[in-house]
Each structure stands twice: as C-alpha cells, then as structure tokens.
C-alpha positions in Angstrom: 218.5 321.5 168.7 220.8 323.9 170.5 220.3 322.3 173.9 221.4 319.5 176.1 218.9 317.5 178.1 219.0 316.6 181.8 216.4 314.1 183.1 215.9 314.0 186.9 215.2 310.3 187.6 216.7 309.7 191.0 213.7 310.4 193.3 211.4 308.1 195.4 207.8 308.8 196.3 206.1 307.2 199.3 202.7 307.8 197.5 203.7 304.9 195.1 203.5 302.6 198.1 204.8 299.1 197.4 205.3 299.8 193.7 208.5 301.8 194.4 210.0 299.3 196.8 212.2 297.8 194.0 212.4 300.4 191.3 212.7 304.2 190.8 209.4 305.9 189.7 211.1 306.7 186.4 211.4 303.0 185.8 207.7 302.2 186.3 206.3 299.9 183.6 203.6 301.8 181.7 200.9 301.1 179.1 201.9 297.5 178.5 205.1 298.0 176.7 206.9 301.1 178.0 208.7 302.6 181.1 207.7 306.0 182.2 211.1 307.4 181.3 210.6 306.4 177.7 208.3 309.4 177.2 210.8 312.1 178.1 213.6 310.2 176.4 211.5 310.0 173.2 210.6 313.7 173.5 214.3 314.6 173.7 215.2 312.4 170.7 212.3 313.7 168.6 213.3 317.3 169.5 216.8 316.5 168.1 218.5 316.9 171.5 221.5 314.7 170.9 223.2 314.8 174.3 221.1 313.7 177.3 222.1 313.0 180.9 219.9 310.9 183.2 220.5 311.5 186.9 219.7 308.3 188.9 219.9 307.4 192.6 217.1 305.6 194.3 216.6 301.9 193.4 218.4 302.5 190.1 219.2 299.0 189.0 216.0 298.4 187.0 216.4 301.8 185.4 220.1 301.2 184.6 219.2 297.9 183.0 216.6 299.7 180.8 219.1 302.3 179.8 222.0 299.9 179.1 221.9 300.8 175.4 221.3 304.2 173.9 220.2 302.9 170.5 216.5 302.4 171.4 216.1 306.2 171.6 218.6 306.9 168.8 221.3 308.4 171.1 223.9 305.9 170.0 225.9 308.3 167.8 229.3 309.9 167.6 228.0 313.4 168.4 226.1 313.4 171.6 224.9 310.3 173.4 223.0 309.1 176.5 224.8 309.5 179.9 223.7 307.9 183.1 225.0 309.5 186.2 224.7 308.1 189.8 226.1 309.7 192.9 229.9 309.3 192.9 232.3 309.3 195.9 235.2 311.7 195.2 237.9 313.4 197.2 235.7 316.4 197.6 232.3 314.8 198.1 230.8 311.6 199.5 227.1 312.5 199.7 224.1 311.1 197.9 222.2 313.6 195.9 220.6 315.8 198.5 218.1 317.4 196.1 217.5 318.1 192.4 219.9 321.1 192.4 222.6 319.1 194.2 222.3 316.3 191.6 223.1 318.8 188.9 225.9 320.3 190.9 227.6 316.9 191.4 227.6 316.5 187.6 228.5 320.1 186.8 231.8 319.1 185.1 229.7 317.3 182.4 227.6 320.4 181.9 230.6 322.7 181.6 232.1 320.4 178.9 229.0 320.8 176.7 228.9 323.4 174.0 225.1 323.9 173.5 223.8 327.2 174.7 220.6 325.9 176.4 219.6 323.2 178.8 216.2 321.4 178.9 215.6 319.9 182.4 212.7 317.4 182.7 211.5 314.9 185.3 211.5 311.2 184.4 207.9 310.5 185.6 205.8 312.6 183.2 203.6 311.1 180.5 203.3 313.4 177.6 204.4 314.3 174.1 206.2 317.6 173.5 208.5 319.3 171.0 211.0 321.1 173.2 211.9 323.3 170.2 208.6 325.2 170.6 209.4 325.9 174.3 212.9 327.1 173.4 211.4 329.5 170.7 209.0 330.9 173.3 211.9 331.2 175.8 214.0 333.2 173.3 211.0 335.3 172.2 210.2 336.3 175.8 213.9 336.9 176.6 213.3 334.8 179.7 215.9 333.6 182.2 214.0 330.5 182.9 210.9 329.0 181.2 208.6 326.6 183.1 206.2 324.4 181.2 202.7 324.6 182.8 199.4 322.9 182.4 195.9 324.0 183.4 194.4 321.1 185.4 190.7 320.1 185.8 188.8 321.3 188.8 188.7 317.9 190.5 192.5 317.4 190.4 194.4 317.1 193.7 196.6 320.2 193.3 198.4 319.6 196.6 200.8 317.2 194.9 202.0 319.8 192.3 203.9 323.0 192.1 201.4 325.7 191.4 202.1 328.9 189.4 200.4 332.2 188.8 201.2 334.2 185.6 200.4 337.7 184.5 198.9 338.6 181.1 202.4 338.4 179.4 203.0 334.9 180.7 205.5 335.9 183.4 205.3 333.9 186.6 204.5 336.2 189.5 204.0 333.6 192.1 205.0 329.9 192.6 204.1 327.6 195.5 205.4 324.1 196.0 202.6 321.6 196.9 200.2 324.1 198.6 197.3 322.8 200.6 195.0 325.6 199.5 195.3 327.7 196.3 193.1 329.5 193.8 195.2 328.6 190.8 194.7 325.5 188.7 197.9 326.0 186.7 200.6 323.5 187.7 204.3 323.1 186.8 205.0 320.1 184.6 208.5 319.7 185.9 210.0 320.8 182.5 212.4 323.8 182.4 214.4 325.7 179.7 217.4 327.8 180.9 220.6 329.1 179.3 223.5 326.7 180.2 225.9 329.3 181.6 223.1 330.8 183.8 222.2 327.3 185.1 225.9 326.7 186.0 226.0 330.1 187.8 222.8 329.5 189.8 223.7 325.9 190.7 227.1 326.9 192.0 225.7 329.8 194.0 223.1 327.5 195.6 225.7 324.9 196.4 227.9 327.5 198.1 224.9 328.5 200.3 224.0 324.9 201.1 220.7 325.0 199.1 219.9 321.7 197.3 216.4 321.9 195.7 215.9 323.3 192.2 212.3 324.4 192.7 212.4 325.9 196.1 216.0 327.2 196.1 216.1 328.5 192.6 212.7 328.9 190.9 210.8 330.2 194.0 213.7 332.0 195.5 214.5 333.9 192.3 210.9 334.4 191.0 211.0 338.2 191.6 214.7 338.6 190.6 214.9 336.6 187.3 212.6 336.7 184.3 210.7 333.4 184.8 208.0 332.7 182.2 205.4 330.0 181.9 204.8 328.0 178.7 201.3 326.5 178.7 201.0 323.1 177.0 197.6 322.2 175.6 198.1 318.4 175.0 197.9 315.4 177.3 200.1 315.5 180.4 200.1 313.4 183.6 202.5 312.7 186.4 202.7 309.3 187.9 203.9 310.2 191.4 201.2 308.2 193.2 199.4 304.9 192.9 196.2 306.7 192.0 197.8 308.9 189.3 199.7 305.9 187.9 196.4 303.9 187.7 194.6 306.9 186.1 197.3 307.5 183.5 197.4 303.9 182.5 193.6 303.7 182.2 193.7 306.8 180.0 195.4 304.7 177.4 192.1 302.7 177.0 190.5 305.9 175.6 190.8 305.8 171.8 191.8 309.5 171.4 194.7 309.2 173.9 195.8 305.9 172.6 195.9 307.3 169.1 197.8 310.4 170.3 200.6 308.3 171.9 200.7 305.1 169.9 199.7 306.1 166.4 200.3 309.8 165.8 203.7 311.1 164.8 206.2 311.4 166.5 206.7 307.9 168.0 207.4 307.0 171.6 210.3 304.6 171.7 211.3 301.9 174.2 213.7 299.0 174.7 212.4 296.1 172.6 212.0 292.6 174.0 211.8 289.7 171.5 208.5 288.1 172.6 205.7 286.3 170.7 202.4 288.0 170.1 199.7 287.7 172.8 197.7 284.4 172.6 194.0 284.2 173.1 192.9 280.6 173.8 189.4 279.2 173.2 187.0 280.5 175.8 188.9 283.7 176.5 187.0 287.0 176.3 188.7 290.4 176.1 186.9 293.8 176.0 188.6 297.2 175.9 192.0 296.1 177.0 195.7 296.6 176.1 197.5 293.2 176.1 201.3 293.1 176.1 203.3 290.7 174.0 204.1 287.2 175.3 200.8 287.0 177.3 198.5 284.0 177.3 194.8 284.6 178.0 192.4 281.9 179.1 189.8 283.9 181.0 188.0 287.2 180.9 189.7 290.6 180.7 187.7 293.8 180.8 188.8 297.5 180.9 192.3 296.5 181.9 196.0 296.6 180.9 198.1 293.5 180.8 201.8 294.0 180.4 204.4 291.5 179.0 204.4 287.8 179.7 201.1 287.7 181.7 199.3 284.4 182.1 195.6 284.4 182.8 194.3 281.0 183.9 191.0 279.3 183.2 187.8 281.1 184.4 189.8 284.1 185.6 188.2 287.5 185.6 190.2 290.7 185.5 188.3 294.0 185.6 189.5 297.7 185.8 193.0 296.5 186.7 196.7 296.8 185.8 198.6 293.5 185.6 202.3 294.2 185.4 205.1 292.1 183.7 205.5 288.4 184.2 202.4 287.8 186.4 200.8 284.4 186.8 197.1 284.2 187.7 195.9 280.8 188.8 192.5 279.4 187.7 189.3 281.0 189.0 191.1 284.1 190.2 189.1 287.4 190.4 190.9 290.7 190.2 189.1 294.1 190.2 190.4 297.7 190.8 193.9 296.5 191.5 197.5 297.0 190.4 199.3 293.6 190.5 203.1 294.0 190.9 205.4 292.3 188.4 206.7 288.8 189.0 203.7 288.0 191.2 202.1 284.6 191.3 198.5 284.5 192.5 197.2 281.1 193.6 194.0 279.6 192.1 190.6 280.6 193.6 191.9 283.9 195.0 190.0 287.2 195.0 191.5 290.7 195.2 189.2 293.7 195.0 190.1 297.3 195.6 187.3 299.2 197.4 187.5 302.9 198.0 191.1 303.0 196.7 193.3 301.1 194.3 194.6 297.9 195.8 198.3 297.1 195.2 198.7 293.3 195.1 202.2 291.8 195.9 202.5 288.1 196.3 205.8 286.2 196.4 204.4 282.6 196.0 206.8 280.3 194.2 205.2 279.4 190.9 206.2 275.8 191.0 204.3 275.2 194.2 200.9 276.0 192.7 
C-alpha cells in the first residue's frame, strides 16, 4: 500500500478508572488473548502497510513489552518495520506530548524520511477490522484533503464521548463537533484518518508554530471549511474502549456468535503476541456456558456469560457470571463474581462476593497469593 501508518497510543482516559492505573488504554487486554492495539496493528499489516509508527507516552511499559518484537504482526522485514516512539528530550524540546498533533510533530523527522505519498492515522483503542486500501481509494476518488472514517451509531449510544460529524449528500463533512453534550447527528468519527503525507507535514508544522497541539480540534475542526474533508462510512463492527462500560460491552460482544466469527474465524486474521501456555483445563465438577476461556486457565467452578483471560484459576464452588476476569487472576474457593471486571494479577480470597449493581464493578485486590 502507498501509505505509512501512525498509531496514536499515548493517551490516558479517566473513564477507564482503575484499569488504566498501570497501563495505557491501547495495551488493555481484550477478548481473552489480545491487546486492544492488536486490532489496528493487524489492520495495518493486512492492508500491506509496511512502515508503522506507534506513538506512546502514558504508562507505556506494558505496551512497549507487548511491542518488543515486530514479527507477530509481520513487520519484521527489511523494507518498512514497526517503530515505537516515546517523547524524547532534545536540545530544542523537553516536553511530553501535549496533544495528538504535537506527538506527530515531535516525530516529524521520521515522517519526512518516508517516501510513501499517504499516511493512515489511527487510534490504538478501536476494535474493528478494516482494509485501509478501500479508504484510500475513496480518498483519491473524492480528491479529498483529509478523509475521516465514520460510523452511524445506535440510538441508545452515549454520543458525548465521541467526535460527531455531519456530511452532505456527496460525503463531504460540513460540521464536526468534539464530544458534544447535545447533537442531532448519530454519525461519529472512528479516529481513523487518511491524508497526503506532504500535506500532513505542512499542517502539523503550521499548528506547532501557532502553539496548537490537538489533531481533531486544531486541524480537522479548524480547517473543516477550508480543506476538502470527507467522511468514509464503515458498515462493519466498530467499538472504542475508552471507558469501563465500553470496554465491558466490547468484550461481551465477543460472546455473540456472529461477532466472534467475524473477528476470530473470518479472513483476514487478527494477530497478537503469542505466549506458550497449555490449553485451558476443565476439572470434574466444572460447568461452563457461553464463555471465552484463555489458555493456561484452570476451571473448577461455574462460568457463565463471561470472558476469562490467560492463566486464570477458578477455585471449587466458584461462580462467575457476566464478568471479565483478566490475566493471571486467582479466585479462591466459594467466590461469587457477577457484573465485574477483575484486574489482572489479582488474588481474591475464598468465600468472597463481588457484584456490580447499577454499573460495572472494577475489582482490584493485592492480596499475596501464598497467604491464602
């Protein structure tokens, strides 16, 4: 593909509550075997984008460990590669990334050294499958300056956490609002953009000169009546995991057969870093209904409508319902978990009950396992 990729993976979101205390949102474990960034990385690889930069900042250690080898997404090649860029102190600059546009500006030398004519910019917290070639074809056909991938959301969606766009009959964006409290439009930006590389460099340099740091508000919204900005509507599954509720909802969607088939069975594949673990083990007396169970897990109790990630231990007579149990969690005997997200490396003592009522409960316990 005639494009380079830039993945914006440096942000933090207070809506993730305790789940983002030790990792970036892009590094959130997902669907038992993945990290959220795996979806955009796989889309880049499957679209034949050979050169991809990941811009990291907040709590990046877990993300950096996940990205320590490019081979899992087939970027380990002579032409192209996977680049991970964190804020760097130089003679001219000693700032953290002050926004999405500033993160690109601080790595502009890399972009100037590339030869591909186009750039695909995407956030690292979107769950979707997409061939970026189709977006690029649309971009060229419309003679657009910038193309924004959009999605029509259901009527019950909380629109206030998205960028909302309004398009004319030709698909040109005539209005764009960032996280509006009230709006008539149900069409939201998916955080995926296609732009010509030279034009991106020009816009980023101009924004930096004027002390503007945000790509959406200081480029897209500011130039919406000056540049030809078009919307490309996607018709397949897309979700953004920028809050505990949306993270829970997106994981639970994977228990639906059609969505599970779309991501886990249909071509092209979603790739991830592989861990050498034994298959999940179901001991006598265990009962599992409508669940995704990660490798290395041992089940002794009841699991229903839930996702268990890697190396989860479920003790005797435990009941887990409508919950997400993240990596390396130990549940002691007679534990009851319902409507919860249990943080990774958590040990829950025997005879403990956690139940989310009204909202999803995030469970974080730091009990030492050998004291049980």
